[in-house]
LOKOL-519792 format. One record per residue (C-alpha): x, y, z; residue number from 1; residue in three letters. Coordinates in pm, whole numbers, padded with zeros to 5 digits, always signed. Layout:
N
east:X north:Y up:Z drenba:NUM rofi:ALA
...
END
This chain:
82
east:+08160 north:+15351 up:+06124 drenba:1 rofi:MET
east:+07846 north:+15314 up:+06289 drenba:2 rofi:PRO
east:+07835 north:+14929 up:+06418 drenba:3 rofi:ARG
east:+07534 north:+14651 up:+06330 drenba:4 rofi:PRO
east:+07237 north:+14723 up:+06544 drenba:5 rofi:ALA
east:+07259 north:+14530 up:+06905 drenba:6 rofi:GLY
east:+07637 north:+14431 up:+06884 drenba:7 rofi:ARG
east:+07767 north:+14628 up:+07282 drenba:8 rofi:PRO
east:+08061 north:+14761 up:+07251 drenba:9 rofi:GLU
east:+08381 north:+14599 up:+07398 drenba:10 rofi:ASP
east:+08524 north:+14808 up:+07680 drenba:11 rofi:PRO
east:+08881 north:+14747 up:+07626 drenba:12 rofi:GLU
east:+08787 north:+14900 up:+07245 drenba:13 rofi:ASP
east:+08638 north:+15189 up:+07415 drenba:14 rofi:LEU
east:+08849 north:+15495 up:+07610 drenba:15 rofi:MET
east:+08793 north:+15806 up:+07770 drenba:16 rofi:THR
east:+08803 north:+16203 up:+07683 drenba:17 rofi:ALA
east:+09166 north:+16230 up:+07818 drenba:18 rofi:GLY
east:+09285 north:+15851 up:+07721 drenba:19 rofi:ASP
east:+09224 north:+15966 up:+07382 drenba:20 rofi:ALA
east:+09378 north:+16312 up:+07439 drenba:21 rofi:ALA
east:+09670 north:+16126 up:+07556 drenba:22 rofi:ARG
east:+09680 north:+15965 up:+07219 drenba:23 rofi:ILE
east:+09602 north:+16225 up:+07058 drenba:24 rofi:LEU
east:+09807 north:+16450 up:+07235 drenba:25 rofi:ASP
east:+09546 north:+16722 up:+07297 drenba:26 rofi:LEU
east:+09405 north:+16866 up:+07614 drenba:27 rofi:SER
east:+09045 north:+16650 up:+07682 drenba:28 rofi:SER
east:+08867 north:+16923 up:+07653 drenba:29 rofi:ASP
east:+08979 north:+16951 up:+07280 drenba:30 rofi:MET
east:+08882 north:+16590 up:+07243 drenba:31 rofi:VAL
east:+08514 north:+16650 up:+07363 drenba:32 rofi:ARG
east:+08547 north:+16985 up:+07182 drenba:33 rofi:LEU
east:+08588 north:+16740 up:+06824 drenba:34 rofi:LEU
east:+08316 north:+16509 up:+06928 drenba:35 rofi:ALA
east:+08055 north:+16834 up:+06954 drenba:36 rofi:ARG
east:+08206 north:+16931 up:+06600 drenba:37 rofi:GLU
east:+08169 north:+16562 up:+06499 drenba:38 rofi:GLY
east:+08512 north:+16529 up:+06396 drenba:39 rofi:ARG
east:+08517 north:+16254 up:+06632 drenba:40 rofi:LEU
east:+08227 north:+15995 up:+06740 drenba:41 rofi:GLU
east:+08179 north:+15927 up:+07064 drenba:42 rofi:ALA
east:+08045 north:+15541 up:+07117 drenba:43 rofi:ALA
east:+07848 north:+15585 up:+07393 drenba:44 rofi:VAL
east:+07793 north:+15914 up:+07606 drenba:45 rofi:GLN
east:+07597 north:+15914 up:+07954 drenba:46 rofi:SER
east:+07301 north:+16054 up:+08057 drenba:47 rofi:VAL
east:+07588 north:+16278 up:+08272 drenba:48 rofi:SER
east:+07724 north:+16390 up:+07945 drenba:49 rofi:GLY
east:+08065 north:+16102 up:+07999 drenba:50 rofi:VAL
east:+08111 north:+16002 up:+07633 drenba:51 rofi:ARG
east:+08328 north:+15701 up:+07582 drenba:52 rofi:LEU
east:+08500 north:+15678 up:+07290 drenba:53 rofi:PHE
east:+08605 north:+15407 up:+07003 drenba:54 rofi:ARG
east:+09013 north:+15287 up:+07033 drenba:55 rofi:ARG
east:+08954 north:+15252 up:+06584 drenba:56 rofi:ALA
east:+08853 north:+15622 up:+06567 drenba:57 rofi:ASP
east:+09080 north:+15821 up:+06772 drenba:58 rofi:VAL
east:+09311 north:+15610 up:+06638 drenba:59 rofi:GLU
east:+09257 north:+15736 up:+06293 drenba:60 rofi:ARG
east:+09251 north:+16081 up:+06391 drenba:61 rofi:LEU
east:+09606 north:+16006 up:+06564 drenba:62 rofi:ALA
east:+09674 north:+15892 up:+06157 drenba:63 rofi:ALA
east:+09542 north:+16128 up:+05996 drenba:64 rofi:GLN
east:+09699 north:+16429 up:+06221 drenba:65 rofi:ARG
east:+10010 north:+16304 up:+06167 drenba:66 rofi:ALA
east:+09971 north:+16267 up:+05773 drenba:67 rofi:GLN
east:+09915 north:+16650 up:+05761 drenba:68 rofi:ARG
east:+10142 north:+16789 up:+05980 drenba:69 rofi:ALA
east:+10374 north:+16578 up:+05777 drenba:70 rofi:ILE
east:+10231 north:+16763 up:+05447 drenba:71 rofi:GLU
east:+10243 north:+17065 up:+05586 drenba:72 rofi:ARG
east:+10666 north:+17017 up:+05686 drenba:73 rofi:ALA
east:+10717 north:+16896 up:+05327 drenba:74 rofi:HIS
east:+10471 north:+17253 up:+05223 drenba:75 rofi:GLY
east:+10195 north:+17136 up:+05119 drenba:76 rofi:ARG
east:+09826 north:+17211 up:+05160 drenba:77 rofi:THR
east:+09506 north:+16993 up:+05133 drenba:78 rofi:ARG
east:+09457 north:+17083 up:+04854 drenba:79 rofi:ARG
east:+09827 north:+17001 up:+04730 drenba:80 rofi:GLY
east:+09899 north:+17325 up:+04676 drenba:81 rofi:ARG
east:+10238 north:+17473 up:+04853 drenba:82 rofi:PRO
END
């Protein structure tokens, strides 16, 4: 979700790809791939390419991944069919 223009990011709400990877139980490289694919938006990216992610976005993605894992464990797919 985009922030209103002119509102700076709270540093406490930002995390590196490594921090996001720990929450998502993925590698840092996979977090960067998710960012390149647009599945996880980088809140800030430096000139050298370092991305920082919003904690809320990372936690939202983690919850979505957990829900999909539960659905797979119960034999349901995204479309609700076994």
